[in-house]
N, C-alpha and C positions, 0 to 999 in steps of 0.2 A: 509624166504626172503622177502616175500611180506609184512609181518607183520612189519619187521623193516622199510621198506620204508614208510609205513603208520605212524609209530611213529615219524620218522624224519619229515615227512610233518606236523604233528600236532604240533611238537615242533616249527617249523619255522612259522607256522600260528599263534601261541600264542604271539610271540614276536612282538613288533611294529617295523615298517619299519624305519631303521636307515639311509637309503641312503639319505633321505632329509637333514640329519644333516651334510653331507659332506661339504656343502658350507658355514655353519656357525657353528664352533665348540665350541665356548667360549662365555659366557656372564654371568654376575651376574643379576638375576632376582628377583624383589621384588614384592610380591603379596600382595595387600592391599584389604582385604575382608570386605565388608559391612555385619555386623551381628546385625543390628539394629532391633527394634521391628516390623517394617513394614513388614519384610520378613515373620513373623508369625502372621500378621494382620488377615488373613483368617484362623480362628482356624481349619477348617475342612481340609485345604490343607497345614497347616504349616509344618508338618513332611516332606511332599513331596518336598516342596520348599527348605528346608534346606538340605534334602538329596541330592537334584539335584545340589546344590552349591557345596557340599562336593564331589560328584561324578565328577563334572567339574573339580575340582582342581586336583584330582587323575588322570584323564585322561590327563590333561594338562602336569602334571609332567612326566607321562609315555611316552609322545611324545619326551621327550629329553634325550640325553645321558648324564647322571649326573655323575659328578666326578670332582676331583680337577683340571684336565686340561681341562675340558669341561664346562658343565653348573652347576651353583650353585644357590640355592634359599634361599630367606628370606621370611617370611610371617607374617603378623599381621592381627587381626580382630578387628573391631571397632563398637561400639555402642555409649553410652555416654562416656565410657572409651576405651581406646586402650590397647590391650594385644598382646605382641610379642609371636609368636608361634615358628617360625624357625629363627635362626640367620646365618650369613655367616660363624661363627665359628663352627657350627655344622657339623659333618661328612657327606660329600656330597655323599650320596647313596640314592637310591629310597627307599629302605627298612627303612632306618632311618627316612627320611622325612614322610613316610606314618605312622610310628609308632608314631612320634611326634604328628602328626595332630590327630591321633586316640585318644590320651589322653589329648591333650590340647585344642583342638577346642571346645568352649563352646556354649550353646544355645543362640540364638539371643535375644537381649533385649536392651531397651533405645533408645536414639536419634542417629542422623547420624553425629557424630563428625568426619567429613572428614578431617578437618584442622590438628588435632592432630594425626591423622592416618598417614598423609603424613609427618609430621614432625618427628614422630617415625621412620618411614621407612628411612627417610633421615639420621637419627642417625645410623641406622644399616649399611648403606652404607658407613658411615664415620668411622665406627668401624673396629674391627679386622676380618680378614677373606676375605675382599674384594681384588680383584686383579687389579693391575695398567692397565694392557693391556686388560682387559675384559671390554666390554661395559657395562654400567648401564642401565637397563630397568625396569621401573616401570609398573605394570599392576593393575589398579584399577577397581574393580567389585562393583557396587552399584545399588540399586533399588530406591534410593530417592535423596532428595536435602539436602545440608549441613545444619545442625543446631548447633548453632544459624545461622540465615540467613545472618548475616553480614560477614560471613567467606570468601565469594567468592573473594573480592579483595586481601585478604591476601593470600589465597590459590594460586591464579594466580601469585603473586609476587614470591612466594617460587618456584613454578613450572618453572617460567621464569629464575630464578637464577640456578636451576639445569639444564635446558636445556643449558644454557650458558656454563655450565662445561661438556657438553657432554652427559648428560642423555637423554633417550628417554622415551616417555609415550604412553602406550596403554590403552584406556578406554573402558570399557563394561558397557552399561546402560541397565537395565532390567525393563520392563514395561514402562507405559506412565508417571510415576510420577517422572521421573529424571529431572534434569536441563540440557537440551540438549545443550544450548549455553555453559554452563560452561565445560561440558565433551569434547565438540569439541575444545574448547580453551586449555584444559589440554593436549589432544592428540598432538603428535608431528606433525601430519598432519591429514587431513580429513579421509585418508584411515585407520588410526589407531584408529578411534572411531567407535565402533560397537553398535548398538541399536537393542534389541530384545524385543518382546512384551510379551513373556512368559518365566517362569523359565525352562520349558521343553526344550526350544530351546538352552539352554547352551550346551546340548550334542552335538547338530549340530555344533556349532561353535568351540568346543574343537579340532576338526580335523584341523582347519584353523589357530590355535594359532601358531603352529610351523612356518607356513609360514610367518606370521606377524612378529614374532621375528626375523627370519632370515632376512627378508626385513629390519628390523631395524638395525641389526648388520651390514649388508652390507653398510648402509649409512655412517657408521663411517669411512670406508676405502676409500683411494684414489684409483682411478681407474688406470689401467696400463699405459694409455695413458696421464694422468695428468702430468702437469709440472708447476713449479713456481720457482720464484726467491724470496727467504725468507730472511728477514732481522731481526735479534734478537738484541735488545738493552737490556743489563743486567745491573741493578743497582748494583754496588759494592761499595756504599758509607759506611761510618762507622757506619750508624745505624743498618747494618746488623750484626755488631759484638759488639753491646752495651751490649747484655746479655753475660756477660763474661763465664758463664758455658755452654752456648749453642753456643759460637762463631763458633767452628769447625763444629758443627752439622748443623747450619743454612747454612753456605757456602757450605758445602758438599751436602746438599738437593738441593741447586740451581744448582750445578754443575751436580749432578745425573739427575735432571730434564732435563737439557739441552741435556745431552747424551741420555737419554730415547727418547726425542722428535726427535733428530737427527736419532736415530735408527728406528723410526717409518716409515720414508720415504724411497723411492727408489731414492738414490742420484746418479746423473750422468749429463753428458752434455745435454742429451735429456729428463731428468726428473727433479729432484728438485736440486737446487743450494742454498747454504746459504752464508750470510754475517753476521758476528757477531761482536758487539763491547761491551765493558764494560765502564761504566762511573762512575766518582766521582767528584773530582775537575775538571777534563777534561775527554774527551772521547778518548778511544783508540781502533782503529780497530784491531780485532784479526784475523778474517777470512774475506776475500773479495771474490767477485764473480769471480775474476780472478784465485783463488787458485784452484788446481786440485779438482774436486768434487767427493769425496769419503769419506765414513764414516771414514776409517782408517786415512785418511790425516786430516780431521776435528778434529779427536780425538787427533791425535799427536800435532797438532797446539795448541789446547786448554790446553793440558798438559804443554806445554812449555811456553805459552804466558799469560795464565789467571793469574792475579795478586790479591793478598790479599786485601780484602776490607778496604778502608779508605777514609777519607775526606768528601766533600759535595756532594750534588745531582745535578750535572750540566746536567740536562736532555736536555737543549737546544742544548748544544754540541754534545750530543749523536745523536739527530734527524739531526743536520746539517751533521755530519760525515757520517751517513748512507745515506743521501740523496746524498752526493758527490760519495760514492761508487756506488750508483744505477744510477748515471749520466754517468758513464763509459760505453764504448762500450761492455764490457762484460755482461752488462744487456741485456737480450734477448728481442727482440721487441714483440714476440708472447708468452712470458711466463709472466703470471699474477704476479704483485708485491704485497707481503704481508709484512707489517711491525708488528712485535711483541715487545711490550714494557713491561718489567717486572720490577716493582719498589716496594719498601717498604716505600717510603717517599714522600715528596713534592719537586718540584723544588726549587733550591736555587741558587741566589737570587729570591725573589718573582716575580720580574718584568719579569721573563722569560716566565711566563704563556702566555702573549699576543703574543710574538714572536713565541712561540712553536706553538700555534693555527694558526698563519698566515702561517707557513710552512706547517703544517699538511693540511690545506685547500688547499694550492697549490698543494700538493702531491695527495690529494683526487681527485682533478679536472683532474689529469693526470692518473687517474685510480688505484692509490695505495689503498689497503685495510688495515686498521688499527685494530689490535687486542691489547687490553690492559690487563694486570694481575696485580692487586693490592694486596700486602701482608700486613697483619695486619691492624690495625685502623689508622695508622699514615699517611695514603695516602690522597691526594686530590681527593676524589672520583668524585667530579663534573668535574674536569679537565679530569680525565681518561675516563669518560663516553663520553665527548665532543671529545676526541681524537679518541675513538673507532668508526669505520664506522657504526655499528648499535649497538642497545642496547644489543643484545645477543652476541656481540663480546667484551663485557666487563666482565671480570671474577674477582671476589673478593674472597680471601681466608683469613681466620683469623690467620693462622700460617703456618710456612715453611714446617711443616710436611704434609700439605695438597697438596704440590706440586704433590706428587706421585698419588693423587686421580684426579687431573685435567689434567694429561698429555694426556690421551686418548681423553678427550673432546676438548683440545686445538688442538690435531692433526686432529679431525674431523671438527673443525671450519676453520682450514687452508685449508683442502681438499675441504670444501664447497666453500670457498672463490676462490680457483683457478679452480673450476669445469668448464671444457671447453665444449662447444657444438660441438661434433665431428660427422662427417659422413664418409662414405667410399668414399668421393669425390676425384678424381684424383688431382694430383698436377698441379698447373696452374702457369706457368712462364710468367709474364707479368708485365708491369708497367701501371697501370690504376688508374684514378680518378673516383670514382663511386659516383653517386648521387641517394639516395633512396627517392622516393616520396611515402609516406605511407598515404593512405586514411583513415581518422578518422572521416568520416561523420556519421550521425546518423543512416544510413541504416545497419551499423554493428551491432547495438544493437536494431534493430526493434524486434527480437525474444528475449523477456526479459529473458527467461530461459537460452538462450545461449549466451547473449551479453558478459558476462565476459569470458566465454570460447573462444568466437570468437576473442575478443581483446587479450587475452593472447596467442592464437594461432599465431596471427600476430606478437606479440612481440617476441615470442620464435623463430619464423622463422627468423626474422631480426637478432636476436642475433647469432643464429646458422650460418646464412649465412655469417655474418662479421667474425666469429671466424674460419672459414675455410681458410681464406686467410693469407698470410704473410703481415703484415702490417707495413710499415715504409715509410720513405721519399723517398725510392728508390724502393718500390714495390707497394703495394695497398694503397690507401688512400680513405676515405669515407666522404660524407656529407649526412645528413638526414634531412628531414622535414616531418611534418605531416600536412594534410589539411583537413579541414571541411569548415565552414563559413570562418575561419581564417587560415593563413598559419603560423606555428610556426617552427622555426629552432631548431633541436635537437642538432646537431653538424655540423660544417663547415669543409672545407679542410684546414682551418688555425688551427684547433684544433690539439693538440698533437696526431699523428697517432699511437695509442696504443689500442689494443683490449680491455683491462680493461676500459680505458677511454671511449671508445665508448659505452660499455655495461652499465657502471655506468650512463651515461648521458640518455641512453634509459629508464633505471629504474627510473630515478628521473625527467625526463623532458617530457616524452611522453603523460602523462595525460590520459583522457578518450575521447572516441568518441562522437561527437556531430555535428549538423548542416548539411549543403548541401555539394555537391561534387564539390568545386571550383577547378577543374582540370586545367583551364586555369591559374589561379593565382599560382597553384603549379608549373607548368612548367616555367612560367616567373621568379618566385622566385629562382628556382633551376638553371635557366640559368644566373641569376645575381650572384649566389654563385660560378659559374664557371669562373667568370671574372679572367684575368690573375693576377691582384693584390690581389686576394683573395685565393691564395693557389693553384690554378689550374697550373699544370706542363705542359709546351708546349711539352715536349717529352713523355708525358703520353697519353694513350688512354683514351678518355672520354666516359663513360657509364652512361646513365640514366635508372633506374629501377622503373617502376610504378607499384605499389601494390594497386589494387582497386576492389570493388565489385559492381561498379555502373557505370552510364553514367553521363557526366557532367550535373550539375544542377546549374543555368538554362540551359536548353537545347540549347539555342542560342550559348552557348560557343563552341559547337562541331565543327562548321566550323573554327572558330579561333584557336582551339586546333590543328587541322590538319595543318593549316598554320604555326603555331609556330614549330610544330614537323618537317615539311619538311624543314624549315629554319634551325632547329638544325642538320638535317641529311646532307642537301646539302651544306650549307655554313659553318657549324662549325664542321663538321665530327664527330658528336655525335651519338653513337650507342644506339638504345632504345630497351629495353627489357620490355615487359608488362606482368603482372600476373593478370589474371581475375578471380575472385572467385565467386562462387555460379552459379546457373542457370540462373540468372537474367542479367547477363553480356552480353553486345552487342558484340558479337564475330566479327562481321563485322567491327565495329568501332575500336575495339582493334587491328585487323590485318591492318587496315589502319595506325594506329600509328607505329606499329613495325614490320609488315610483318610476316616472319617465326619466328621471335623472341617473338611471343605471345605463352603464356602457360596457358591453361584453367584448373583451379583446382576447382572441383564441390563444395567441402566443406571446410571450414576453418580448420577442423581437418586434412586435407590431404596436408596442406601446408608443413610441416616439411618432410613427407615421400617423397614429390616431390622436396626436396632441390637440389638433384643431377642434376635435369634437368636444374634448374636455374643456377647452378654452371657451368654446361657444356656450357650453352649459353654465360656466361661471358668469359670463357676460349677460346671459339671459336669466339668471337667478333672481328670484324674487321671494321675500319673506311671505309666509303663509298670511300674515296679517294684512299685508297689502292686497293679496288676492281677495281675501274675505271682505276688506273694506270696499273694494271695487264693486263686489257682488251685492253687498248689503245696501249701498246707497243708490238705489235705483231711481230716487226721486230727482236726483241731479242729472237731468237729461241734457243732451248737447243742445246748445243754441240759446240758452238762457243767460242773463247777465246778472252780474253781482259787483257792487261797490263795497269794499271792506276797509274799515279803519281800524288800525292796530296802534294801541298806546302801551309803550313799554316804560315801566317804573325803573329808573336807574339811581334811586336815591340811596343814601348812606344805609338806612335801615334794611334794605333788601340786598344791596350789592355787598355791603360789609368790607372787612379788610382784604379778602381774596377777591378783589373787584373784577380782575381780568377772567378768573375762573367762572365766577357767577355771571358776569356779562355774557361770556361765551355761551352759557346755557340758555339764557334768554335769547340771545342771537340765533342759536341754532334752532330753537323752538320756532322762532318767527320765520326763518327760512324754510323750515319743513311745512309750515302753514301755507307760505307763499307757493311752494311746490305743489302740495296736495290740492289747493283751490286753484283752478286753472289760471295761467298767467297770460293768456292771450288777450290783448288790449280790447278786442271786440266782445269779449265775454266777461272777464274778471279783471277789475282795476283795484289798485291799492293806494291808501294813504297811510303813512307810517310817521309817528313821532315818538320821541323818548323824553322823559321828564324827571326832574328832581326839583331844585329851587327854581330853575328856569325850564322852559319847554323849548326843544329843538325839533323843528319839523324836517324830517328825512325826505319823504316822498309825498308828493301831492297828486290828487286825482287828475289834475291837468297834465301831469308828466306822463307822456305815452311811453313808458318804460317797457323793457323786456326782462326776462329773468336775470340775464347777465348784469344789466344796469342796476337792478334792485339789489343784487348781491354786492356789487362794488360799493354802493352807498352804505349797505349795512356793515360791511367790513371796516369802514372808516373808524378810526379811533379819536374819541372826543373826551372831554372831561367827564369822568364818572364819579359816582359816590359822594356827591354834595349832600348835605345834611337834610335840607327840606324836601317835603313831598307835595309839590304844588299840584295836586290832582285836579282841582278845579279848572286851573289854567290849561292843563292837558286836554280836558274834555271840551272846553271852550274853543281851543285851537282846532281840534278835530271837527267840531260843529261848524266853524268858519270855513274850513277846508271843503266840507260837503255842501256848503251854500254857494261855492264858487262854480266857475263854468265847467269844471271836470265832471260834476255829478250828473248822472244820466236819469231821466224821469222814469224810463222804463226799467230801471235796474234796482232790485231791492237794496236797502242799505243796512249794513251790519257793523256794529262797533265791538271791538274785542280789546278789553282792558286787562293787562297783566300787572298786578300789584300786590303789596303785602297789607295794604290798608291802613297805613300810618298817615295821619292827617296833621297839618300844621297847627290846627285849633279845631275846638268842638264847633265853633260857629261855621267853620268851612266845611265840616262833616255834613251839616244840614243843607248847606248851599249845594253840596254835591248831590245829595240825595234828590233835591228839588230839580236840578239841572238834568239828572238821569231820568226822572219821571217825565219831564217835559219831552225829553227826546224820545222816550218809548211811545208817549201819546201821539207823537208826530209820525209815528210809523217805523221808527228805527228799532231794529232787533238788537239789544244790548246784552252782551255777555261779559262776565268778569271771571278771570282766573285768579283766585285768592291764594297766595302763598304763605305758608306757616300757620301758626295758631294765634295771631294777633287778636286782641280784644274787639277790633272792629270788623271781625269776620261776619258776625251776625247782622251788623249794619248793612254791610255790602250785599249779603244774601237777601235782605229785606228790600233793598233798593232795586234789584233786578228781577227778584223772584228765584225761589230754589232751583227751578228747572234751568235757569240760565246762569246759575253759579256753579263754578267748577272748583272744587277744593284740591289743593296740592300741599302735601305736608312740607316738603323742601324743593328747592331748585333742582336737585339730583333727580326728582321724580317727574319733572315737567315734561320731559320727552314722551312719557308714557300716556300723556293726555291728547296726543295728536288725534288719534282715532275718534275719541269722545267729542272733541271740538268740531271736527269735520262732520261727524254724525249729526250733531245738533244744528249746524249750519244748514246741511242738506235736508233735515227734517222740515224746516220752515221755508226754505227757498230753493226753487228749482234752478239748478246751475250745472254746467258741464263738469266732468271729473276726468283727470288725465288717466291714462291707462295703468300706471303704476307709480308707487312712491319712488322718488329719485334719491340717490345717496351721492 
C-alpha cells in the first residue's frame, strides 16, 4: 500500500502543473527561433548554447496544455534563410511537436534574417490550421541584430499591421548584442520584452512564459463590467459581387464575420448594444440601439433585413444614418461609442470624402472611436486611415476570406476602445458641476527617472475618477484645466458631457508638465469657467478639485489664493476638495483651502488606490449654504407637521416666448422647495396647482405621495403660456383643496404663490385681496413671491404684508430665494428639516 502511494506521488510530480492554464485555455503560438552563426561564435561553448535554446523550447511547450481545443504551435528557425519547422496543420500533441523538432531543427549558421522569419511566420498564421477565436501570439527569440541593417523599419511596419489585426508579440533578447530598441518596439508592451545576459538564463525564464502568454491572451477579452454602444457600417455595394464565381462566397463571408463578431460580446442592456446599417446607393438601418439587445434578436433581424449587394458606395449616407441612430436617447451616456466601418471600395461620388471627414471629426470630438476595415486593393487607404481614431485601428485585408482571421483582433480593438476605469466606488446620486485643477508644474518631473510615471499616474487617476460618474446634462458634468506657468483648458462645462469625450481630450490635450505652480491663476480661470453662461447649471452643486504636489510659486500668491478660496466658499457656495501629493506638500496650507476635504497621498503611484476616498468626498459634498441653512433653522424641530399649498403662475405675461426655459426655472424652484421642506407624508404634505386662463391641480393633500411621485407629476408637460392670469381661481382652487379630507387639523397651513402679479381686470384684483385677507384671518400663513417689476407689486405686498412678500427681479434669480423662503416658513411654524439640500 505504501509503495502504491509513492508511485502515485511520483507520477503527479512528473507532470507539469496545469492549473495555471485554467484561466487561458486557447491560443495559436508562433515561435521564431534565431539560429544564426552568432550563437556558435564561441566555439568552446557553442554546443552548450544551442542545447540551451532547444531545452528552453521543449520546456516552454511542456508548460502548455496542447491540443486542438487548447494551445497549438508553429515554429521556424532563421539564419540567412528561414526554415519552417512546425505548422498549425501538424497534429497538435506534445509528442508530435518534440518529434518534429528533434529531426528538423538544424545547426546554427549564417546571418540574422529576422525580416524573412517574421514574414514566414505571418504566412503560417494565414494558412490552414489556425483558429478564428484563438488569439495569435508571436514569440521571437534572438541574440543579435537584424541583417541587413536596413530591415528595422520594414519589420516594424509588418509588426504594426499584425498588431492592428489582434496579434500579440513577446520578444526575448539574449546577450548584450541585441537591438534593444527594436525588440522593445516589437513587443506588445514593455512587460512582454525580456532581456537576459546569458543563454543559461533561458531555463529560468521558461517557467514564466506560461504567465506571459496567459497575460497576453487575457488582453484580447472584454472584462465582465465593460459596456459599449457599437455601430457597424457594412458596405453592400455592387463591387462585392463583381467576381461572378465568388459572389455568394464573398457576401457569405461578410455575414459570417458580422455574426462571429456579435457572438464574441456579452450583449445586453447593461453590457454591449449594437446598431448596424448597410450601404450602397443609400444607407439602410438594419438594427438600432432601441432594438432588444440580445444575440438571438440581432441574428433574427439580420436574416430578415440584410439585402443583396448592389449599387454604388454611398459611405457618406452610412455615416450620417449611424450618427442619427446614436443621437437618440437610446444611446447610453456612460457607454463608450465605437463606430466600425467595413468597405471594399471608395466613396462615390468622390466629393463625399470632405463631408465624411467633417462628420467624423465632429463625432471624434464627442468621444466616438472609429475603427476601419478595408478589403481588397480597391479601397481609399488614405481616407480609411484618417477616419480611424489611431493607426492601429485601421485594418487592411487583401481578400474576403481573411475576415475569419481578423475577427478576434477586431474584437480586441473594440474591447480596448471601450475599456472603462472601474473601482468599487459606491453609487453617487447627485447633480454636480466639477472643476478639476491639475498641477502640471515642473516639480512633477524633478525626478527624471520617475517623471513619466508620475505624470501618467495623474492622468490615469483623472480618467478613472471621471469614469466612475454618471455623466450627462442631468447628472455630473466636468471641466478640467492644467496649470504650470500657463493655464490651459482641457475641456469645459460647455463641452459634450460624455465620458469618452472627456478621456479623448485628456489624452490629446493634457501635454507634459513644466513651469511654476501658478495656483492663483488656476483658481481664477476655473472660477471664470463656472460663469452661468458657460455651462454651469444653477441647480447643480459646484465642486472644485485641486490636484497638486507643491506650494504656490511665486510664494506671494498664497495670501491671494486663500482670499479667492474664501470667496468661492462663502459667496458662491463652491465646495473645495484638495489632493496633496508627496511629502513636500504644505499640509497646513492645503487644509486652509479645503478643511476636512484635504487628502494627503505620499506617492504618485498611490493616487489610483486612493480613488475611493476622493469619490466619497465628492458624494458627501455639501454647499456651505446648505450647512448654514440647517444650523440656522433650529425652530423646525423633528416631529411637527406642515400642510403646504404652492400655486405656480404659468401665464403668458410670466412665461413669455421662451416658455420652456422659464417654466423650467419655476419647476426647479418648486422641486427644491419640496426637497428642503420635508417630504415624509407623516410630517409635511403638499398641494400644488398651476394657472393661467385655467387652473390645473397637479397634487392634492389627499395624495399620499413621495418625492419620486411628486417629481413625476411636476415633470409632465402641459399647455403653458396662455394669455390670461386667473389668480382668483387659483387661490380658490387651493382653498377648496385645503377644505378637503387631506388637510390635517394639527398641521399649520401655508400658501405659497409664485406670480408676476398681472390680473385679468381691476375688479378681480380687489377680489383677490379680499380672498387673501379672509384666508390669513382664518389662520393660513400666506407668502407671495413677486417676479419682475410689474405695477401690481405694491398691491400684492399690501395684501400679504411686507414680511411675507419676497421680491425677485427675474426668473433667473428665483433659485437664490430658496433659503429665504424656508427661513420664513420655519420662523412661523415648527417642522422637521432634512439633513441637507439634495441636488
